[in-house]
N, C-alpha and C positions, 0 to 999 in steps of 0.2 A: 579768085585767089584760093589756092588749095590749103589743106591743113598744114600747120607748121610742123617742121621736123621735131620729133620728140625731144631732141637734145639741143635745139636751137635756142639762143638767148632770147629772152622776152623783153621787148621794149614797149612799154605802155604808152599809147597815144593819148595825150591829155588834151590836145586840141588840134584843130585842122592845121595850125601853123607851126606845130612842134617840128623842128627840123634836125635836131642833133641830140645825142645822148646827154651832152652837158646841159643844154637848155631844158631837156626833159627832167634831168635830175634836179635842176634848180627849182622847177615848178613842183616837183614832188614835195619839196620842203616848204614852199611858200605859196603854192596855188590855193585859191579860195576853196577848191574842192576838198582840201584837207584841213580847212580851218572852220571852227564853229564859235559862235558867240553865246555865252551863258548869261541869260537875263532873267532875274527873279525865279531861278530854278529851272528854266527852260533852255534846252539845247537847240540853238537856231543856226541856220546856214549863214555864211558870212557875206553873201552877195547883197548888193544894194537892192532895195525894194523895187525900184523901177527896172532893174536888170533881171531880177528873179523874184516875181511876186508870190511864189508859193508860200503860204502862211503857216503851215503846220510845223511843229517842232520835230526834232529827231531824238527825242527822249527814248530810252530803251523800251519802256512799256508801250510806246506808240509804234516803233518800227517792228517790234517783235510780233505785232498783230498781223503782219504780212504772212506769218507762218500759218495763221488760221485760214486765211483766204486760199493760200496755195494748197493746204491740206484738204480743204473742202472741195476744190476743183479736181484734184488728183483722185480723191476718194470717190467722187460722184461720177467723174468722166473716165477714170482709168488712165488719164494722161493729163499733163499740164496744159495741153493745147485742146481747144474746142474743135479743131479741124482734124478729121480722120484721114491721115495720109496713107492709111493701109500699109502696104509693103514698100512704099516709096517716100520715106521721110526726107525732109530737106537736108542739104549737105552744109549749108552756111546760113546761120541764123543771127539776127540782131534783136536784142531786147532793149527797148527804150523805156526809161524810167524803171530800171532794174531793181532799185532798192537794195535789199540784202542779196539779190541774185538768185532767189529761190526758183524762179521759172527756168533760168539757165541751168541750174544744177539738176532740177527734176527732168528737164528735157535731155540733158547730156547723158543721163542714165538710161533714158528710153531710146535715144538715137545714138548708138555708140560710134557711128561713122561720121557724125556731124561735128562741126566746129561752131563756137558761139562767141559773140561779143555782147557783154552787158554794159549799157551806157547809162550814166546818171550824172547829175551835177555835183554830187557829194560822194565822198569815199566812205561808204558804210557797208560795203560788200564783204562777204565771207572771204577771209584771206586765202589765196590760192595754195599757200604752203600747208594748210591744214586739210586740204582735199586729197582724195586718193589720186595718185599720179596719173592714172588713165583718164581721170576727169579733168584735172588741173591743166594737163598739156593741151586740152582742146578748148580752154576757156580763157577769155581775156576781158579785163575790166577797163573801160575807157571813161574818162570824165570830161565833160564839157557842158556849157550852157547853151542849149539848142536855140534859145531865144536871141542869142548874140552871135553865135558861131555856126558856120556850116557844119554838117556832119563830117567828121574826119575820115571819110571812106571814099573809095573809088566809085565811079558810076557803075551801075549794074553789078553790085558785089554780092548781094544777099538773095537767097532763095525764099526766105521767110522772115517776116518782121512781126514781133510781138510788142504791143504797147499796153501798159496797164497803169492806172492811177497817175496819169499825166495831166488830165484835163483841168484839174483844180489848181494848176500852176501856169496855165496858158491863157493870156488875155484873148478875148474873142476875136480881135482884129489880127491875131498872129496865126490863126489856124491854117490859112492858105499857105503861108511861108513854111510852116512845119510840115504839112502834108506834101508840099512840093519837094522839100528836101528828102523826105522819106521815100517818095516815089523815085527820086533820082538814083538812090543807092540800091533799088530793087531791080533784079533781073527781069526781063520780059517773061511773063508766066509765073512770077513770084507771088506768093500769097501774103496777106496781112490780116491780123486779128487784133481788135482793140476791145478792151474791157474797161469801162469807166463807170464811176459811181457818182450820184448826185450828192451835194452837200446838204444833209438833212439835220435839222436841230430837233432831236427828240424832245417832246414835251410831256409833262405829267398832267393828267386831268385834275379838275378841282376836287373830285371825290377822293383823290389820294392826298393832295397837298393841304386842303383845308383842315382835315383832322390833325395833321402834323403841326400846322401853324397854331391851331387852337391849343395844342399841348405844349406850345412854346419850345419846340425842338428838345424836349426832355430826352433822357436816355431811352433808347428804343431797341427792342429785339426784332424789329422788322428786318434787321440784319445783325449778325453777331458782332460784338465788339464796338457798338455804336458809342459815340461820345456826344455830349451836349453841344449843340450848335446854336450860336446867337442868331437872332433875326438879322437879315441884311437891310431891312428898312426900319425906320422909326415906328414905334407902335402906333403913332397917330396916323401913319400913312396907310390908306385903305387900298390894298392890292386887288380888291374885288373888281375894281374898274378896269383892270388889265385883262387881256385876252386869256392869260394864264399866269401862274405864279412867277414864271421865269421869262416873261416877255422882254424884260430889260436886256438880258443876255442874248436872247434870240435876235433882237434888233441890232445889237453890235455884231453878231455873227453874220447877218445879212449885209451889214455895212462893209465887212471885210471883203466880200466878193464884189459888191457894187463899186467900191472905190479902187479896186484893182482891175476893173473892167473884165472880170472873169465871170463867165456864165456858171452859176452854181448848179444848173440842171443840164449837164452835158447829154443826158439821155434824150433830151428834146432837140438840142441844136446840132449835135455831131452828125446825125445821119445826112443832113444836107451838105455839110462840108465834105464829109467822107465820100459821098456819091459823086462829087465833082471831080475827084482824082482817081478813083478806082472803079474797076468793072466787076460785073457779076456779083454785085453786093448782096449779101444776106444779113438780115438783122431781125432776130426774133423780137417779140414785144418785150417791154421792160420787165425784168425780174424784180418783183416786190417781195421783200422779206418782212413777214408779219411781225408786229409788235407782240411780244409774248403776253400771255394772261398773267394775272396776279399769282405770284409763286406761293407755295405753302409758307406759313409763318415759321420762323425758327423756333425750335423747342425752348421753352422757358427754363432756365436753370432753377432747380428746386421744386418744379411742378411735379405732382405725383403721377407716376405711370405704373403700370403693372410690372411684374418681374421681367417681362420680355421687352419692356420699354415701349409698349404699344398703347396709345391713347384709345379709349373706348367711346363709341357712340352708341346710340340706341336704334334698333331696327324698328320697323313699323309696328311690330307686335310687342315692343317694349323690352325685348331681350337684348343684352349687350352683344355687340359684335365689333371686331377690330376695325380701326379706321382705314386700314389698308385694303379694304374690300373693294369690289368693283365700284367705279364712280368716284373713288377718292383720288386726289392729286398725288397721294403717296404712292399710288400704283405706277406713277410716272418714274419713280426711282427704281429702275429696272436692275436686276442682278448684273454683275459684271460679266463681260464677255472676254474670254481669253482664247485667242486663236479660233475665234468664231464658235467656241463651245461654251455653253452656259455653265458658269462657275458659281456654285453656292457655298464654296468653302471659304476659309479665311483669306483675306487679302491684306496687303500692307499699304499704309498711307505713304505717299512719296516723301512726306516730311517726318516720318517716324518709323522706328524699327519695331514698334509694338503692333502685333497683329490686330486687325479690326474686322469684326464680322460684318460683311456687307449687309446681311439681312438685319442684324440688330441695329446698326446705325440707321438704316433706311426706315425701319419700322418705327424708330423713335421720332421721326419727323412728324410734325403736326399734320393733320389731315387737310383735305381741301379747305381753303378758307371759307368757313360757313358759320352762321350764327349758332347752329345747334352744337357744333364741335366746341365753340368757345364757351357755351353755357355748360357743357359737360366738364370742361376744364375748371370752370368756376366751382361747380359742385364738388369735384374731386378734391379741391383744395380749400373748401369751406369759405369761399369768397362770395359775397353778396353784391348785387348791383347797387351802386350808390349814385349813379349818374342822375337818376330821376327825370330824365328827359325823354324817355320812350325810345331812344335810339337803340339801346341794348336789346330791346324786344323786337326790333326790326319794323316797328310800325311807322317810323319816319315822321311822327307828329310832334317831336320835340323841337327845341330851338338850339340844340347843341351844334358842335362843329360839323357833324355829319350832314347837316343840311346845306353846307356849302356857303356859309356867310350870306344868307339871304337869297341864294340862287335856287332854292327849292331842290337842291341836289343835282341840278342840270349843269354839266361842265360847260365852261365857255369854249366856244369853237374858234380855233385859230383861222384867221383870214386866208392862211396859206394851205388849209387842209384840202387834200385832193378828194373832194366829195363826188366828183363826176366819174371817178375811175370805175370801170366795169371789167369783169373777168372775161378773157377771150379763150381761156383754156384752163381746166381744172380736172385733176384725176380723182379728187376726193368727192364721193357721191353725197357726202353729208354737208357740204359747205353751203348749200343753198338756203338753209334755214338758220335764222338768227333770232327766232322768236322767244327762245327760252331766256328767262331772267336770271338763271343761275350761271354765274361766270364760269364755273368749272365745266359744266356740261356743254356750254357754248364753246369754250376753248378746246374741248376734245374734238370738236368738229371743224376747227379752224385749220386750214392748211398752213404749213410753215413758209411756203413760198408760192407765189402765184404769178402768172403772166398777165399783165394788164395793158390796156390801151385806153387813153383818155384824150379829151380835146386838147390837153396841154402836151401830149406826147405824140411824136410822129408814129404813124402806123408801122407795122412790121413790113419788111421787104423780103420777098422770096417765099412767102406762104409756108406750107408744111416743111419744105426743105430748110427754111430758117428755124422754125420751131424745133425741128429735130436736132439742131445743134446743141440745144440745152438739155442736159440730163435731168429733165423735170422729175421723173419718178424717183431717181436717186436722191435729189435734193429734198423731195417731199418726205422721204423715208428717214431722214436724219433725225427726226424726232423733235419734241418740244424744247429739249435742253439746248438745241442749236439756236432757237429763237432768242434765248437769253444771251447767248454769246454774240449774236448779231447786234442786239441792243447795246451790249457792252462795247462792241467794236464802234458803233455809231457815236456813243457818248464819249468814248476815248478820243475820237477824232475831233469832236467839238472842243474838248478840253485842251487838245494839242494846239488849238489856235488862240489860246489864252492871251499871249502877248500881242498878237495881231488885233484881237478885240480891244485890248487896252489902248493900242495906238488910235483906234477909231474913237474910243471914249475920250481920250486926251484931246483929240482934235475938236470934239464937241464941247469939251470944257473950256478950251482956249477961245472958242467962238461964242461962249456963253449961250449955248443952244437952249432955247426955251423948252424944247421937247423933253429935256431931262427932268423937268418939274413933274411930268407925268409919272416918273419913277421915284418921286420923293425928294428930288434935289431941292435944297434950300440955298439961299444966297451964300451962306458960309461954306457950302459944299463945292463951290466953283473954284477950287484950288486943286493942284495936282495931288497934294498929300491927302486931303480929305476924300477926293474922288477915288484915289487908289485904294484907300481903306474900304470904302463902300463897294468898290469893284471886287476886291478880294473876298469880302463877306458874301457877295452875290454868287461868286464862283464856288466858294465853299458850300453854300447852301444847295446849289444845284448838284454839286458832286455828292453831297450827303444824301439828298433826296433820291437821286438816281441810283446810288449804291444800294439803297433799300429796295427800290423798284426792280433792279436787276437781280438781286438776291444771288450773287455769284456763288455763295456757299452751297446753294441748292445744286448747281451744276457740278461743283467739285465733289459733293457727297455722292452724286450719281456715278462718278468715275472712281470711287474708292478712296477718296481723301477723308481724313477724319473731320468731324464737325468742329469748327473753331470753338475753343473753350471760352466761357465767360465767367466772371465773378458771380457768386450767388446773389440773388435778389432778395430784398425784404418782402414781406407780405404786402406792404403798401406799394412797393414798386411793381410787384406782380399785378396788383389791382389796376394800377395806372396803365401797365402794358395791355392788359386784357380789354380795358375800356377803350384804349386807342384802336386796338384791332377791331373791336365791335363797331366803332364809329366809321372806320374805313370801309368795312363790309356793308354797313347800312347805307352809307353815302354812295357806294358803288351801285347797290341795288336800286336806289332811288334815281340815280343818273343813267341807268342802263337804257339805251335807246334801241338796243338790238343790232346796232351797226358796229362793224369791226373798227378798231383803232387804225389810224394812218400807219402805213409801213414805216419801219425804222431804217430801211435801206432800199435804194433803187439802183439797179445795175443794168447797164446796156451793153450788149455784145454786138460788134460789127465785124464782118468778115468780107474781104474783097480780094481782087486779083489785079495785077498790072499786066494787061494783055499786050501792050506794045510800048 
């Protein structure tokens, strides 16, 4: 099928059985692809669970994160496609699981002679009428549920097929049917690329959550604008028996996939299914995006700084030196880049018309989280240590929260931690050593993305040819701030499955599941109302704790945004803040095993050809 005439009327194919303009128009108004269900603040698709088991919401903050992934690929690869078509790009392309349609739009700009079809089960794509005419006339959005309907296309229609973020909506027993349909619409010699991500529940180590819990979720400047959060469990319930503070939600998260018969690790299962239908398969090892190190603490409102807003530390000879010197995390707050030229002049916040000095804002950021920097802040503000437990001095001999509630500072290890992973390729010459106990120095040697193979993941296919598909050096050079955004992306996806997790909890409550008692359930809690209240508190606690760990303000300041303003703190509140920070750092140091944290994202790329 050739490209449509520029002035030809556009008839959207909503399903394989659409046969007339009248029927099509009727479905535009009433089809499930145009309907959404709003439940407890979440925007969900209108399909029945057994017909479309995809559990994520379609809230704006969720779907807009597709922009981040698309921008990352385009910036690192120079193209939305991982395949280098050189001077012979495809002429007819299909994008399955198109979402907002970003891959289609990026590729349409790169391949001006190609036509595109973006297919999804819901209508959330960029409206064609807002696109440039030369792009819109070559793009078509099609809506159908591929688990229930055949693809509404002719045999041998497409030269290239792109699939992304589809696997977490496909039951494992449906992959053969899905791949068979995709192969049917591909021309002989057509190419296919699939980019899929595992469902990972990012966890927080005990050294981070135990001090927070000990301080009863008081107001915190771990992130600006924090509010007091109540505990999600009764005070009498001892969470130290759990693998980690948020194991309850992690259990529900894994239930979501198990009870939908969806494999949450497509990186391990897809190569086998894919290889049964396509030829000349290339698949590099899984891309593992590292969990970021602990971010700098946000500046405390009212804390003394010098006239330039720079905190002072002491050098080895006792003389003061600015905290932004070599080795400080504040050095990660690099000057703004405009048109690839270093800009040290004034910049403007996207949310304000007031000019903000990039240098002054970044210099005001607290230095690398360290005991010495916090002691200097105490001294500058005339605050003495009143904890009396030895934690503030970093000796770890006290009995405070920094010791991890009797765990001697050793974080509980999740049973699902991928401890057997080993690197098969790294371009960072410093990643081999993790012996330093200082988190900042160790973090500076940690690559932001690595290619891994493990006993739980199928090996790569295609050797160096497969590895060359991944722009490893470009991904690595994106810097540490990208790691925080990847963690934000992973946590946002977990929260997008909130209503699906609630369905799993409700089923357990109705069955009076005894396992819930591990998470503090009492007899009076086995009701829908009581369980929903406990569930909401658990979600709020996870979101609050993760918001502090992600420290999104840090990434925003790096890119020229103004630091979010907070109300001034009293001296007592400042003391509480500093004590909490010291306890987190002391607990981190005691728990440091020298091993990197588990990755927050795992992504698998598969490329193949239909030869006949």
